[in-house]
C-alpha positions in Angstrom: -0.1 0.0 0.0 1.5 3.3 -1.0 1.8 6.4 1.3 -1.3 8.2 -0.1 -3.6 5.2 0.4 -2.0 4.7 4.0 -2.9 8.3 4.7 -6.5 7.9 3.5 -7.0 4.7 5.5 -5.9 6.6 8.6 -8.2 9.6 7.6 -11.0 6.9 7.2 -10.3 5.7 10.7 -10.6 9.3 12.0 -13.9 9.9 10.1 -15.3 6.5 11.6 -14.4 7.6 15.2 -16.3 11.0 14.7 -19.4 9.6 13.5 -19.9 5.9 14.5 -22.1 6.8 17.5 -24.6 8.9 15.4 -27.7 7.1 14.7 -30.2 9.1 12.6 -33.2 6.9 12.9 -32.7 5.9 16.6 -32.5 9.7 17.4 -35.7 10.3 15.6 -37.7 7.4 17.0 -40.9 8.1 18.9 -41.7 6.3 22.3 -44.5 3.7 22.0 -46.8 5.6 24.4 -47.1 8.3 21.7 -49.0 5.8 19.5 -51.3 4.7 22.4 -52.1 8.3 23.4 -52.8 9.4 19.7 -55.1 6.4 18.9 -57.0 6.8 22.2 -57.7 10.4 21.2 -58.5 9.6 17.7 -61.1 6.8 18.9 -62.7 9.3 21.3 -63.0 11.8 18.3 -60.4 14.1 19.8 -57.2 13.6 18.0 -54.3 15.8 18.4 -51.1 16.0 16.5 -48.3 14.3 18.6 -45.8 16.5 20.3 -42.3 15.0 20.4 -39.4 16.1 22.6 -36.1 15.3 20.9 -32.8 15.7 22.6 -30.7 18.8 21.6 -27.2 18.1 20.4 -24.2 20.2 19.4 -21.9 18.7 16.7 -19.7 21.7 15.8 -16.4 20.3 17.0 -17.1 17.3 14.8 -18.1 19.1 11.8 -15.1 21.1 11.9 -12.9 18.0 12.3 -14.7 16.6 9.2 -13.9 19.6 7.3 -10.3 19.2 8.2 -10.5 15.4 7.0 -12.2 16.5 3.7 -9.5 19.2 3.0 -6.7 16.7 3.5 -8.1 14.6 0.6 -7.5 14.8 -3.2 -10.7 15.3 -5.0 -9.2 13.9 -8.1 -8.3 10.6 -6.4 -11.1 8.0 -6.1 -10.6 7.2 -2.6 -9.9 10.9 -1.6 -13.1 11.8 -3.4 -15.0 9.2 -1.7 -13.9 10.3 1.7 -14.8 14.0 0.7 -18.3 13.1 -0.2 -18.9 10.8 3.0 -17.5 13.5 5.2 -19.7 16.1 3.7 -22.9 13.9 4.1 -22.2 13.5 7.7 -21.8 17.2 8.1 -25.2 17.8 6.7 -26.7 15.0 8.9 -25.2 16.5 12.0 -26.6 20.0 10.9 -30.0 18.2 10.4 -29.9 16.6 13.8 -28.8 19.9 15.6 -32.3 21.3 14.2 -34.3 18.3 15.2 -37.9 19.2 15.9 -37.6 22.4 14.0 -38.9 23.4 10.5 -35.3 23.9 9.4 -34.5 20.2 9.8 -36.5 19.5 6.7 -34.2 21.8 4.5 -31.1 19.7 5.5 -33.3 16.4 5.0 -33.9 17.5 1.5 -30.3 17.8 0.8 -29.6 14.2 2.0 -32.8 12.3 0.8 -34.3 14.5 -2.0 -37.8 15.7 -2.3 -41.0 14.1 -3.9 -40.8 16.5 -6.9 -37.2 15.5 -7.9 -36.7 14.0 -11.3 -35.6 10.3 -11.3 -32.2 10.0 -13.0 -32.4 8.9 -16.6 -36.0 9.6 -17.0 -38.4 12.5 -17.7 -40.6 11.6 -14.6 -40.2 12.6 -11.0 -40.8 10.7 -7.6 -44.4 11.8 -7.3 -45.3 10.6 -10.9 -43.5 7.2 -10.4 -45.5 7.0 -7.0 -48.9 7.7 -8.6 -48.1 5.2 -11.2 -47.7 2.4 -8.7 -50.6 3.4 -6.7 -52.9 3.3 -9.8 -51.7 0.0 -11.0 -52.3 -1.5 -7.5 -55.8 0.0 -7.3 -56.5 -1.3 -10.8 -55.2 -4.7 -10.0 -57.8 -5.0 -7.1 -60.6 -3.5 -9.1 -60.1 -6.0 -11.9 -60.9 -8.9 -9.4 -57.1 -10.1 -9.0 -57.2 -13.8 -8.0 -56.8 -14.0 -4.2 -53.7 -15.6 -2.9 -53.7 -18.0 0.1 -52.5 -15.9 3.0 -50.8 -17.5 6.2 -50.8 -15.6 9.6 -47.5 -16.2 11.0 -46.8 -15.1 14.6 -43.8 -13.1 15.4 -42.3 -16.2 17.1 -42.9 -18.5 14.1 -41.3 -15.8 11.9 -38.3 -15.5 14.2 -37.6 -19.4 13.9 -37.9 -19.3 10.2 -35.7 -16.3 9.9 -32.9 -17.7 12.2 -32.8 -20.9 10.1 -32.2 -19.0 6.9 -29.8 -16.6 8.4 -27.6 -19.1 9.7 -27.4 -20.7 6.1 -26.0 -17.2 4.9 -24.1 -15.6 7.8 -21.7 -18.5 8.5 -19.2 -16.4 10.6 -21.6 -13.9 12.5 -24.6 -14.4 14.7 -27.4 -12.4 13.5 -30.0 -12.4 16.1 -33.8 -12.2 15.8 -35.5 -10.8 18.8 -39.4 -10.2 19.5 -40.0 -6.8 20.9 -43.3 -5.7 22.5 -42.4 -2.2 22.3 -41.6 -1.8 18.7 -43.9 0.5 16.8 -42.9 -0.8 13.3 -43.4 -4.3 12.3 -39.6 -5.0 12.0 -36.2 -3.2 12.5 -32.8 -4.3 11.5 -29.2 -3.7 12.4 -26.1 -5.3 11.5 -26.3 -8.2 14.1 -30.0 -8.0 15.2 -33.4 -7.9 13.8 -36.6 -7.1 15.8 -40.0 -8.1 15.3 -43.0 -6.6 16.6 -44.9 -8.9 19.1 -48.6 -9.7 18.8 -48.4 -9.1 15.0 -49.6 -11.1 12.1 -46.8 -11.6 9.4 -47.4 -12.9 6.1 -45.2 -15.2 3.7 -44.5 -12.0 1.8 -43.4 -10.3 5.0 -41.0 -13.2 5.6 -39.2 -13.1 2.4 -39.3 -9.1 2.3 -37.5 -9.1 5.7 -35.0 -11.8 4.6 -34.2 -10.2 1.3 -34.4 -6.5 2.2 -33.2 -6.1 5.9 -31.1 -9.3 6.4 -29.3 -10.0 3.0 -28.8 -6.4 2.0 -28.9 -4.1 5.1 -27.3 -6.3 7.6 -25.1 -8.2 5.0 -23.4 -4.7 3.6 -23.0 -3.7 7.2 -21.1 -6.9 8.1 -19.1 -6.9 5.0 -18.2 -3.1 5.4 -17.1 -3.8 8.9 -14.6 -6.5 7.6 -12.9 -3.8 5.4 -9.3 -3.5 6.5 -8.7 0.1 5.1 -12.0 1.8 4.7 -14.2 1.1 7.9 -16.6 3.8 6.8 -18.0 1.3 4.5 -19.6 -0.4 7.6 -21.5 2.7 8.3 -24.9 4.1 7.3 -23.6 7.1 5.7 -26.5 9.4 4.8 -25.3 9.7 1.2 -25.7 5.9 0.6 -29.4 5.7 1.5 -30.9 5.7 -1.9 -28.6 3.0 -3.2 -29.0 0.9 -0.1 -33.0 1.2 -0.2 -33.0 0.8 -3.9 -30.7 -2.3 -3.7 -32.9 -3.8 -1.0 -36.1 -3.3 -2.9 -34.4 -4.5 -6.0 -33.5 -7.8 -4.1 -37.3 -8.2 -3.3 -38.1 -7.7 -7.0 -35.7 -10.3 -8.4 -36.6 -12.8 -5.8 -40.3 -12.4 -6.3 -40.6 -11.3 -2.7 -42.3 -7.9 -3.4 -46.1 -7.6 -4.0 -48.1 -5.0 -5.6 -49.6 -3.8 -2.2 -46.1 -3.2 -0.9 -45.4 -1.0 -4.0 -48.4 0.9 -3.1 -47.4 1.4 0.4 -43.9 2.8 -0.6 -45.6 5.0 -3.1 -48.3 6.3 -0.6 -45.4 7.6 1.6 -44.1 9.7 -1.1 -47.5 11.3 -1.7 -47.8 11.8 2.1 -44.3 13.5 2.3 -45.4 15.8 -0.5 -48.7 16.5 1.5 -46.6 17.3 4.8 -44.4 19.8 3.0 -47.4 21.4 1.5 -49.0 22.2 4.9 -50.8 18.9 5.8 -50.5 18.1 9.7 -50.1 14.7 11.1 -53.9 14.1 11.4 -54.4 14.9 7.7 -51.7 12.3 6.7 -53.0 9.7 9.3 -56.4 10.1 7.6 -54.8 9.9 4.1 -53.4 6.3 5.0 -56.6 5.3 6.5 -58.5 6.1 3.4 -56.1 3.9 1.4 -57.0 1.0 3.3 -54.5 0.8 6.1 -55.2 -0.1 9.6 -55.2 2.5 12.4 -51.9 1.0 13.8 -50.3 0.9 10.3 -51.6 4.4 9.5 -50.1 5.8 12.5 -46.6 4.1 11.8 -46.8 5.4 8.2 -47.6 9.0 9.2 -44.9 8.8 12.0 -42.4 7.9 9.3 -43.3 11.3 7.5 -42.9 13.3 10.7 -39.9 12.0 12.3 -37.8 14.7 13.7 -40.0 17.6 12.2 -42.9 19.5 13.6 -46.2 17.5 13.2 -48.3 20.7 12.5 -47.4 20.7 8.7 -45.1 22.4 6.4 -42.0 20.1 6.9 -41.5 16.3 6.5 -38.5 13.6 6.9 -38.2 13.0 3.3 -36.2 9.6 3.5 -39.0 7.5 2.0 -38.5 9.4 -1.1 -35.4 7.3 -2.0 -37.3 4.1 -2.5 -38.5 4.4 -5.8 -35.8 6.4 -7.4 -33.2 4.2 -5.7 -34.9 1.0 -7.1 -35.0 2.4 -10.5 -31.4 3.5 -10.4 -30.1 0.2 -9.1 -32.2 -1.6 -11.8 -30.7 0.5 -14.5 -27.2 -0.1 -13.0 -27.8 -4.0 -13.1 -28.9 -3.7 -16.7 -26.0 -1.5 -17.6 -23.6 -3.9 -15.9 -25.1 -6.9 -18.1 -24.9 -4.9 -21.3 -21.4 -3.7 -20.8 -20.1 -7.1 -19.5 -19.5 -5.8 -16.1 -21.9 -7.9 -14.1 -19.1 -9.0 -11.9 -18.8 -5.5 -10.5 -22.2 -5.8 -9.0 -20.9 -8.1 -6.2 -18.7 -5.0 -5.0 -21.9 -3.4 -4.3 -22.2 -5.7 -1.4 -18.5 -5.1 0.0 -19.9 -2.3 2.1 -22.4 0.5 2.2 -21.7 2.6 -0.9 -23.4 4.4 -3.7 -23.5 3.4 -7.4 -20.8 6.1 -8.1 -18.6 4.8 -5.4 -18.7 1.1 -6.7 -17.6 2.2 -10.2 -14.9 4.5 -9.2 -13.5 2.0 -6.5 -13.2 -0.9 -8.7 -9.5 -0.5 -9.3 -9.1 -0.7 -5.5 -10.9 -4.2 -5.3 -8.5 -5.2 -8.0 -5.5 -4.2 -6.2 -6.7 -5.6 -2.8 -6.9 -2.4 -1.0 -10.6 -3.0 -0.7 -11.8 -6.6 0.2 -14.3 -8.6 -1.8 -17.5 -9.1 0.2 -17.5 -11.8 2.9 -21.2 -12.5 2.3 -23.1 -12.6 -0.9 -26.9 -12.7 -1.2 -28.1 -16.0 -2.4 -30.0 -14.4 -5.3 -26.7 -12.9 -6.7 -24.8 -16.2 -6.4 -27.4 -17.5 -8.9 -25.8 -15.4 -11.6 -27.3 -17.4 -14.5 -30.9 -16.6 -13.3 -30.1 -12.8 -12.6 -28.7 -12.5 -16.2 -31.6 -14.1 -17.6 -33.9 -11.6 -15.8 -31.8 -8.8 -16.9 -31.4 -9.8 -20.6 -35.2 -10.1 -20.9 -35.8 -6.7 -19.2 -33.3 -5.1 -21.5 -35.2 -6.3 -24.5 -38.8 -5.8 -23.3 -37.9 -2.2 -22.5 -37.9 -1.8 -26.5 -41.5 -2.7 -26.7 -43.7 0.6 -25.9 -47.0 -0.4 -24.4 -48.4 3.0 -25.6 -48.8 1.8 -28.9 -50.0 -1.8 -28.3 -53.7 -2.4 -28.6 -55.6 -5.5 -27.7 -55.8 -6.8 -31.2 -52.0 -6.7 -31.4 -51.6 -8.8 -28.3 -54.1 -11.4 -29.5 -52.4 -11.6 -33.0 -49.3 -12.4 -31.4 -50.8 -15.9 -30.5 -53.1 -16.4 -33.4 
């Protein structure tokens, strides 16, 4: 390893020390009692937007230290550029957390995660238009009398046993625990070595496969692989700048494994519309009603609305915009895999799992995987190991995109089989 790369490894270690204890979602989480209080008021006909008290933080010294790290890096060197971008994203995240509970937080949030009206890269549509498309498709699918699927109600403890068996088959050198949590508001939450399930909840077969593919075999897997990196330990952290790629990769995993269903696509899309509503003045009660009107239960509607108002006032005009990344992240990752197949670079896709990085990172850092400065991923998700199947899916997708449905009529479809 040359002197410059050794210096970057040292800078990266310093960066990790400055940010490793910053947990954005944990900082913004709401206590379980807030849900109970709100739903009690709702059922009594007297709902009030929740008022959340967040701890105040001052990260000025850390932000200044990150500025020094960024200034020491050469922006024309791939590793130096990576470190600069990572340091900058953490600075914005710190500013966001310093203003938690305030309207100004939404401004920094928009810098990190984007906004519903942002255009999706490589297309002429924005996040809102994409969300409206999937909601319309889901509603039309139901209205058309879709064949009902057999649904199984799996308890949290049954799901725990099923997941532990599958996790052990992949994570052969780490123990990823599954715990049932009676105080969890969301249905599930995942970290590098622990996945929590909400007690007293009915889980479906789709929930099982989605949690495995999305939470375990992307989020947990990339965290463990990143932690094993010898020189860039920051690849094991949830840097805010990697959120779109991480969530896009996780939803793409659901897609290619057949784990995603049309109603999940609708739920993801509804959140984007709800964020837009909040930014345009809707309060927590308005957004809660919005989710109810689209068929979600009271508990699920509360959780969905909570996601929109994490860290910002619940009275309207601001939103935590993280959930805008799911659709444009999915489309970007899908495009990346198609490009990788067409340009004979499908092997590079494995590097996406060597840690938590963006699509830009994985392309620019490719020479450092080849040189050994960066380690190949310790774990690979099962679907990526079936490379022939993935290539078959992508090759069909590449060709099918050449057929435009706008010009296809019913007689054209029928004539293809006459």
